[in-house]
N, C-alpha and C positions, 0 to 999 in steps of 0.2 A: 505494499500500499504508501501510496505517496500522497501530501496535504501540500495544499498551497493556500495562504491566508494574506489579507490584506483589509485595510479599513477605508471605506467610501462614505458617500452621504447616507447611505441604507443602514450604515453600522458597521461591523464586523463581520467578515465574512471568510469562510474555509470551503476549499472545494476539495473533495477526497477522491483520489483514483486508485480503483481495485481492478484486480486482473487475477482472473481462477484459470488453471488450465486443467483438464484432466484427459491427456492425450489417449489414456488406453480405453476410454469410453468415446471419445472424437469430440470432446467438448471444449471451448473456450469461451469464457465470457469476461467483458469489461463493462464497468460500472463506475459512473461519475456523479457525486452527489454535493449539489452545491447547499449550503447551511450560511445562516445568517442569523445575527443577533442585532435586535434593534437600538437596543440600550446596552451600555458597558456592564456588564456581569448580568446581563439577563439571558433568559432561557433560547439556545439556539433553536430554528426552527428549519426544517427541511424547505429550500424554494424550489428545488428542481432535481429530478436525477435523470440521467441518461444512460439507457443500457443497450448492448447490440451483443449478440455472440455468432458464434461458429458451431453448429450441432451436427450431431452422427456424421463425422469427418473421417475417413480411413485413410487418408493421405497425410500430406504433410500440413499442419495447423499451425496458423500465424495468428497470434491477437497481441498487438504491443502498441502502445501510445509513443508517438513520436515527440521526443523531449525537445527538437528544433522547435517545435510550434508552441510550447508551454509557455504562457505570458497572460499578465493583467495589465487593461490598459483603459484608459477614457476616450475613446476614439470620438465621439461624438460631444466630449467637453460638458455633458451634465451633471458631472459629479457622481453617476452611479458608474462602476468599472466592469469591463468588460472581462471573462474569463475566455482565452482563445486557448485551444487545445485539438490536437490530429491523433489518428489511430488508424491503425491497420489490420484487417482482417481477412484470410484467404483457407481455404481447403483444396489445396493443388498439389499434383502429382508431377508438375514439371515446373519450369521458370517463367509462367504466365504472371501478370500484374495483379497486386492484391488489390482488394477494395481498399480505398482511402478516404477519410472524412475529416474535413475542418469543419471545428462547431467554434462558434462563439456565443456564449450565454451572457444576458445582461440581466440580470436577477431571472423571471420565470420565462423572458423571451429568448428565442433558438434561433440562430443563424446558421446555416449549413451548407457546404460544400461537397457535393459527394461526389466519385469518381474512381480512378485506379492510378495506381502508382505507375513510375516508369520502369520499364525493365531492359537491360541490354542484352538481345538474346544472340549477339554475335552475328548477325546478318545486315549489319549496315544500320539504319533506322533505329532507335529504342521502340518498343511497343507499349501501348497504355499510354496514360497521360490525359484522357480525355475527362470531361468534370461538366457537372450540374450543378447551378445554383437554385437555391430554393427561393420561392417567392419572395418571403421576408427580406432574404437578402438583395433581391434585385433592385427592392423598394428601397434600400438604405444605400446611399452611393456611399458614405464613409465606412460603413460596416464591410461593404462589398470591397472597397480597396483594400482595406486591412486583411481582410479574410485571402482575398486572391495574392498578395503578398505575402503572406503565410503561405499559401499554397506553393506558389513559386519558388520559396525558399526551401521548400521539402521535398518537391518534386524535381526540383533542378539537375539533382545527378540521381543516377540509376541506383547508384551504389546506397542509397538511404532505403531501399527496399529489403 
């Protein structure tokens, strides 16, 4: 488990990152919980949970967070910070691209890019790298620019997969 904490206009915030692997069962799970305390010393409450998984995989199992994407920022300058993180999931028996997601959370609001990693398969141009922005991200130019910059940073090198 890993945790990241910060203080913003909403109070104290903590994000916890969980990873559970059971390769013998072909299962891998990732979970991010965002907790917030409105007043100093107050009782934390769960703001948002993000879960994803690979199930029933009898091939090579991947479920990893990308440390290069992790960050806390105030992209829109409203005093409420955004948590940005990315992760890869895959069940594969070859060198095909893993599923890649870049997620931004601003309290309960979620902004996400879904796509795949870039992989150098040794036949010229890398394979993968396609992406799709969710509607909320397309409608928020500042968040979109930030998420796309994070995507470009972690997808830029095929070795990151």
